[in-house]
MARTORKOL-181509 format. One record per residue (C-alpha): x, y, z; residue in one letter. Coordinates in steps of 0.02 Angstrom, whole numbers, plus 50000, padded with zeros to 5 digits. Example, Ala and Ser with C-alpha at 12.3 -4.5 7.8 and 13.67 -1.06 7.14 Angstrom:
<sites>
506154977550390A
506844994750357S
</sites>
This chain:
<sites>
563805629854437M
562565629754293T
561105640954320V
559405636354269S
558405646554133A
557115650154246S
558295657354394D
559415665254277S
558245680954276A
558745683354465T
560555679854445V
561135687354288A
562195699954257N
561555715254185P
563275719354091A
563285727953924A
563485716253773A
565235723553745S
565745716953925D
565275697953875L
566485685453814P
566465680253639T
566615662453597L
566565654253415S
564835652553359H
564065654953531Y
563225671753554Q
563375675253741I
561825685453815R
562095683853997A
563185680854137Q
562185666854260L
563675664654390G
565205666754430E
566545655254534G
568475651954561G
568675639754411F
567625649154280G
566135660554266D
564515652154177V
563425662054029Y
561805659453941E
562195658553766A
561355653953590W
562205640653475D
562045649853312S
562455631753220K
561235620953304L
560045634253346R
559805631053533R
560045639053703S
561545632553803V
562495635653960A
564325638053935I
565725637854079K
567315645254032R
568535639054129M
569855652654218K
571715646454222H
571965638054397V
573595627854420P
573245608254405N
571455612154385A
570895611054226P
571525595154165T
570665586354298S
568835596154271L
569085593954087L
569185573754123K
567825574854235E
566845584554116A
567115571253987R
566495556454118L
564985565854153A
564575566053965A
564645548453969S
563135546554090L
561515541054007Q
560385544754144H
558985558454100A
559325567554257A
561075572354220F
561455589854124V
562025584653954K
563735590053900I
563675596653724F
565575602553682A
567305607353748I
567785622253661E
569635630153673E
569785647253658D
571405654053686G
572105652153845D
570415646953916S
569315631853914T
567395633853898A
566145617953926I
564475619753839V
563085610753925M
561215608153932E
560345625453992L
559005618254110V
557205624754129P
556655626054299G
556965631854477I
558485625254591T
557755615354773L
558335631454847R
557085641354770V
555925627054776W
555945626154955G
556175643555000H
556595640755192G
554935631555228Q
554725612655266P
554025604155125Q
552805590655109E
553695572855151V
553025562555015A
553455576354871Q
555245576654962V
555585559854973L
555335558754790E
556385571054750L
557825562654841I
557305545854769R
557705552354583Q
559265559754640V
559915543754723A
559235534454576D
560365544754446A
561815544554563M
561845527654561Q
562385525954377E
563685539554404A
564385529754555H
564415513854448A
565405523754325A
566665529054455G
566075547054452L
565775556054618T
564665572454612H
565695582054762G
564455595654775D
562695590154787L
561785604554869K
559995611254824P
560645625454700S
561425610654597N
559765602454583L
558465608554459I
556665603454471L
555935605954282E
554165612654257P
553505593854231G
554025587154416G
555805579354351K
557465582754437L
558855588354366R
560765587154426I
561795599754383L
563915602054373D
564885585054407F
566435592854502G
566215609454397L
565285619354527A
566065633654605T
564865646854630Q
564475647354813T
562715644554883D
562375660055018S
561525646955101Q
563105634955088A
564455647755153T
565975644455066A
567175630555017S
568295623655151V
569955626055035S
570075641054905Q
571175628754821L
570005614754834D
568345622154803P
567355605554764Q
566095606754889G
565315617655007T
565355616355199I
563465614155243A
563255600055133Y
565015592455151M
565365575755245A
566585579455403P
567745567555316E
568015578055173L
568625592455304M
570025583055351L
570685581455155G
569725566055121T
569325563254947L
567435566154870A
566715548654851N
565025540554856A
564805539055035K
565165559655039S
563695560554905D
562505552055014I
562885562655155Y
562615577655062A
560955571154994L
560245567655173G
560735585255210V
559745590355079I
558425579755128C
558415585555311Y
558405605055229E
556935603955125L
555875593755265L
556375606155404N
556365622455317G
558375626855346S
560045616055340R
560665610655497P
561765626355600H
560875638955478A
561555652155596H
563475647755552L
564475651655418S
566405647155383G
567485639155513L
566175638955652A
565045630955527L
566375616355481A
566545615055670A
564875613055702A
564675598955568H
566325589755637M
565675589255824Q
563685586655814A
563015570755763S
561445572455655S
560545564355800D
560455580655891G
559805589355738W
558075597555768D
556825588355688Y
554895592655651P
553935586255794A
552695577055664N
554075571255548L
553835551255528P
555115541955627T
555615531155464P
556095546755375V
557115554355534I
558095536955507Q
558185538055353L
559175554355386I
560175548355515R
560815532555427S
561255544355258M
562135559855381T
563145546355491A
564795556255541S
565725540555512K
565655535955322P
565535515655370E
564125518955475L
563035527255321R
561945518255188L
563065509455098S
562505515754922S
561315525954822M
560355510154795A
560225506954969A
559485526554991V
558365522154852V
557675504854944E
557285513655108Q
556345527255026I
555245513754931K
554865506455079A
554515522055179I
553525529755029S
552605513455029Q
552205514855226R
551645532855180I
550445528555039S
549725514155160D
549435528155318N
549515546055227P
549275553955408H
551025548055465S
551645561655342A
550785578655419S
551985591755373I
551025603955270P
551485608155095A
551785625955081H
551975624054892V
550945610654822S
551345617254654N
553215621054625P
553025633554505F
551545642154597A
552945655454681T
553545668454576T
555475669554532L
555465684354660N
555685672454809A
557275668154739A
558045685954778A
559375677254881G
560185666054741N
561805660954753P
563215673954787V
564985670054767S
565705666754940V
567595660454977T
568465657255158L
569505670855206S
571335669155225A
572075663455409P
571055674355547L
571865688955640S
572225686855824I
570795694055861A
569765685555726G
569915669555813L
568615659355925A
569565650056046A
569315634656142T
569985629356301T
569405622456465S
568775628456629A
569575636856784P
570685625156890A
572185625756993A
573335634156883A
574995637456958T
575295652356851K
574195667656817Q
574805681956749P
573955698756822L
574635708456961S
573235709057101Q
572755691457165P
572675681157009L
571425690456930R
571785679956768W
570995666656715G
571975655456603I
570755641156602A
571765626356654T
571325608656622F
570885600756755S
569385599256668L
570055598756495T
568795585156438L
567715598456425L
567345607456261T
567005596256106G
568305593755986L
568315596955811L
568505579555737V
567775566855845W
567275551755784Q
565575554455799I
564215539455792V
562655543455762P
561315530655827R
562225514255833L
561685497755858S
561895491756048P
563365479755989A
564215494955894V
563835506056023S
564675497956175S
566305495156078A
566385513956086M
565985516756267T
567815516156351N
568885522956193T
569545539956169G
568345544356051N
566665542856136P
565275548655998A
564565566256026A
562775558656042V
561885567856176I
560015567156125T
559235549356191S
558485539556038P
556815535356029A
556635516656045G
557285503556192P
558225505456324Y
560105502656266S
561405502556411E
562925504356278A
562045520156195L
561575528556355E
563235527456415M
564085531656253Q
563025548056247Q
563535552256433G
565415551156391L
564875563556247A
564015575656340A
565565575956454L
566635581056330K
565395595656281L
565555600756467F
565635619256438D
563885619056344R
562415623656424P
561445608256481G
562735595456430S
562995590056612L
561255590756650D
561065576456489A
562535567256542A
561815565956717D
560145559156660K
561095546856534N
562105539056684F
560655539956812N
559545531156684T
560855516956664I
560975516156857L
559125514856883S
559125500256759H
560805492456829N
561385499856994P
562895490057003N
563705497156830N
565305504056875A
565475514856705A
563955525256756A
564575527656932A
566295533556868A
565515543356734G
564325552056877L
566085554856972S
566855564156822L
565225573456818L
565245578656981Y
567035583856979S
566745594556819F
565305603756929R
566565605357044Y
567915613756929R
566535623756829S
565575639356863D
564645630057008E
566025628157122Q
565435617557293D
566495607657411E
564795595357407V
565135590557211W
567075586257272L
566325573957398Q
565025567757281K
566295564957160A
567385553757275D
565975543157342A
565655540157160S
567435535457123A
567525525757267Q
565935515057213Q
566365513457025A
568275504557087L
567245494257218K
566165488657069L
567515485756947N
569345490056984G
569845483456797Q
568815497156736L
570045512456658A
568645524656698L
568415519656882S
570365525656906H
570125541256788V
568695546556903A
569825543157070K
571295551157004G
570385566356951L
569625568257132V
571325564857210L
572035578757109D
570605589757160L
570955586157349Q
572765592057320G
573525572857301K
574255575857124A
575325562157160E
574065548657184L
572995556157067G
574445552756939L
574655535456978A
572885530356971E
572975539456774Q
574505527956760E
573345513356804K
571935518956690A
573245521756527L
573965503456567S
572245495056569L
571675505856414D
573155515056330P
571905524356210K
570695530156341N
570665550656294F
570065555456488F
571635546956568A
572885554456451W
572165571556480N
572025568956677E
573805563156683K
574285578356600T
573365588856729N
574065578956869A
575955583256794L
575395601956787R
574925600656972S
576535593357013L
577395608256925R
578265594156816R
578215603756646Y
579355596856535A
578355578656577D
576815587556559A
577335595356410K
578015577056345K
576495569156379N
575305582556298A
576295580556135E
576045559756155L
574235563856194A
574225575056023R
574975561755925Q
573605550655983H
572215562955959F
572845573855843P
571155583255791Q
570595584955997E
570795603756049R
571085598356228I
572785594356211F
573315608956107A
572565619156261D
573565609156377Q
575205614356292L
574825631256287G
574465631856485S
576025623456504I
577045635256397H
576015650756498Y
576445642256668A
578415644156596Q
578175662556545D
578245655956353D
576815669156309Y
577155667256120K
577135648956122A
575645649056248A
574705660656115E
575155649255970A
574605633756046A
572905643156097F
572665647355905K
572795627655866L
571525624755980S
570435638655900I
570655630355730Q
570015614055789L
568445619555905Q
568085637455879P
566565641355997D
567315635856168A
567185652456259V
568645647356384F
569805648456248S
569305665556212Y
569785668556390A
571455659756373N
571985667456230L
571775685156296S
572725678956438G
574185675756326A
574005692856223L
573915703456391M
575415694656440S
576275701156290Q
575685719456329N
574425716756161R
572975722556266N
571775730056134D
571905711456050E
571535704456202A
569905714856229L
569105710256049E
569505691956078V
568615693656241L
567105702756155Q
567085688456039Q
566875675856167G
565485685756247L
564615684356102Q
564525665956106L
563905666356295R
564285673956454P
565735664656552S
566455670756724A
568175668856657M
567715679256494L
567105693756619Y
568655689856737G
569855693356604N
568795707256534L
568995715356708G
570795712156696N
571185721156538A
570065736156598Q
571055735556759F
572635738056661L
572035752056563R
571565760256742G
569655761056713D
569195753156874Y
567365757256868V
567305746656714A
568425733556797A
567395732356955A
565775730056833A
566665717256741A
567195706756911F
565375708056968E
564765699456820L
566135687056854A
565375682257027V
563545682956974S
562395667656985P
561715670056811D
563165676556711K
564715670356828G
565425659256952N
564755666757143P
565855650457213A
567455655257119D
568635665657277Y
569755672357132L
568245682557054G
567835689557230W
569755695457266A
569715701357107N
568205713057140L
568905717957314A
570635721457230D
569695733457102T
568455741857229L
569965747757334L
570265760557205W
568625767257194I
568075780457306P
566915775557446G
566955756357413R
568205750457519K
566745742957636E
566145732657492E
568225727457461A
568285721057641R
566625710557604K
567195703657449A
569035698557523Y
568005689757657D
567155681157547K
568775676257443A
569585668557607K
568005659657651L
568075651257480L
569725648957473L
570055640657643A
569445623757620P
570515620757449K
572105627157561L
571485614757701A
571685600557576R
573265606357492S
574215615257628Q
575985613557527N
575115623157375D
576305637657331A
574865646157216T
573525645257362L
574535650057502T
575255664657409S
573385670957371R
573005668757559M
574325676057609G
574015692857497L
572115691357569Y
572795692857730A
573865706157697A
572595716657605R
571365713357759T
572745719957888G
573125702057971D
574985704557970K
575645690358053S
574635677157965K
575185687757795G
576875687857834L
576915668857875E
575985663957731L
576795673157599L
578505666857664Q
577925648757677K
577395651157479S
578995658157428V
579815644157524N
578975629957429L
579035639257256A
580615650757259P
580715652557052E
578835654457022D
578735671956940A
576855673057004A
577065666957174V
578625678457193L
577465693957130F
576085689157241Y
577285688557397A
578025705257340G
576445715457334L
575965707857500G
577475712557574Y
577225730357509E
575565731357586L
576315726057764L
577595739657748G
579055726357723N
579905735457586R
581515726057573A
580755710257547E
579565717257432A
580885723857321L
581815708557320E
580295695957281A
579825708257142I
581665709357061A
581405691657062K
579715689156990A
580555698556856K
581985688656837K
580745672556814F
579695680756677G
578415687956758Y
577555701056643P
578315719356665I
576775727556609S
575905719856752F
577165726356889I
577235742456811E
575275743556801N
575025737756981E
574465754557060P
574735746557250D
576635746257199L
576855764757141L
577865769057289A
578945754457269L
579355756957083R
579725776257143R
581105768357257D
582745770857193A
583275753257244R
581675746057112Y
582565752056962S
584545743957001R
585135730356892P
</sites>
């Protein structure tokens, strides 16, 4: 980064003169900045008797040649806004680029975190766009436009620093995506650059749009995030959803959105187009000055002292690959997994993907504010745009549908389902016969049923809406997806699978159909087919985290915990802020007896927001440690109305199991078991041959002293799934509780044979007597 003369007082390194390098006839006076490719110094050119900035290039493989080429190209630019390149000096093993030392302050300092006056900001953005036209015409891309690379001179002229030379990281920009390619910083990077696309004119337009937003808003988008979380937010969220000042003129908002569209082809076509739009908006503001009412906190950019720059750039680089405990995971919400690892009745929460479309995906093709024609083309694709906020302007059925589907993919985020509900019902209020909206509502109701709002009423509503959608349009893929999901939730997985196959025959790239087909195969325990389907889906949607989650759950169900862990980590890389994945990853870690790592991951998830699954697995971890009081507290939160899911039978069963081991709380345990059985009963009635549900109900019967019912259900579950390790474990535990030691020993031995974690068996307090039995340790 080239640092301005005025800014240098706040960042210059006060090193002794002896610590500063020497270079030919240049007298190095102060270090202004430090970056991955070089250090920047203020110097005096003793021959021409002028102050200059010198960037000494460090030795970086494959980098100096391209950077020097860029410097030579930049030197050819004639526009007055560009910082002039004076010379390229060779000094032993290093190369130095000598350039103009610009007087003034950076836009980062000028803005100082406060909204600035609209007309003033637009004029500054226009100056940058006007200059960048020449660079782009010459085939040059800046690649690192940001407020700290734009200098405002005392006379009001804007200067542009560092074409391809900047490596100093703005403290507000928070790190470059790759240490090997530090061109650009995350806060201002277009989404496609994070996928490895080379910087281009469209990415410069995106960066300039973000700068415009930051100066008008007082902070950049997602200012509370950094690193991978910031990258994920930029990939997932359209600029339509950014928070704009209430009194910002609509044309200015439209300008920012058109510059920061997530898909390059939807951005303004050139910097010339940016200039033209700004001129038109400025004219309107001039004609109607009240339309730009954001106050100017600094009418004179130099009225503030340079001490305001106390937070000037600090070099920040992206850390090495995160440790397990440092991963921010992602998965879907709880559902009908056949395998859940802990002792006690399924106190696990590997989030199964009955609702896998839920949390956002790192690399959606996010379409900001499309015209109705373009929007409708996106409605039934596998990559609906991540636009949730309704636009100001006339009603658009296509846009409402697009936004509703996008909200469904953000299922686990607070308010997303409410937003989708509003979108779909808005469509139906205009057109009651819209099949797509009815199908969308069906999916929404199914997601509510499987989320922290489990209630049979949601499933009934989902079924009614799916039937309506099919009646209105039996050739709509989304109608079949909705009906298939309902059937799967009703325990009719074979029929549900057929509906997903029909959906894919109508729309081979329907994201929802691919996901629900995988779910149906998992419900049928056809794990090989489910794995193949998820892998194919990954090929179609390589950046969608959901299918990595699916693979993790498939591996988990087959007791391959290392592979599950790896898949959940991949999901985390794609979408670092979905809380359910923290729970999934913690489950995979606990299954490998890595309890401390699991606890750390759970705490990271809880830092994002409360979740029944997170609290449930926190309780599991504490239970394994023998801290039953702490475990009970976590399980109580897991079933609480405000932080958990009071309709989850597993949560109540986990709580009941734990309360049994706390003196004086057996009556509370009995009531919790009763609650669990009450919630489980309708599910088992719909899916009478579901081995997992049958084994759980059998275990609860054993817990509450109903021996005949318990024995009947436990034996039935073993007959239904004779090689399912989890079912065998629950059967063994139930047999032991009912006093049938021989059957218990046989079932536990088989559970171990088929991969049930030994640590869970060894830490189950109700199996203490069984483990002391001589027959337990026999091969």
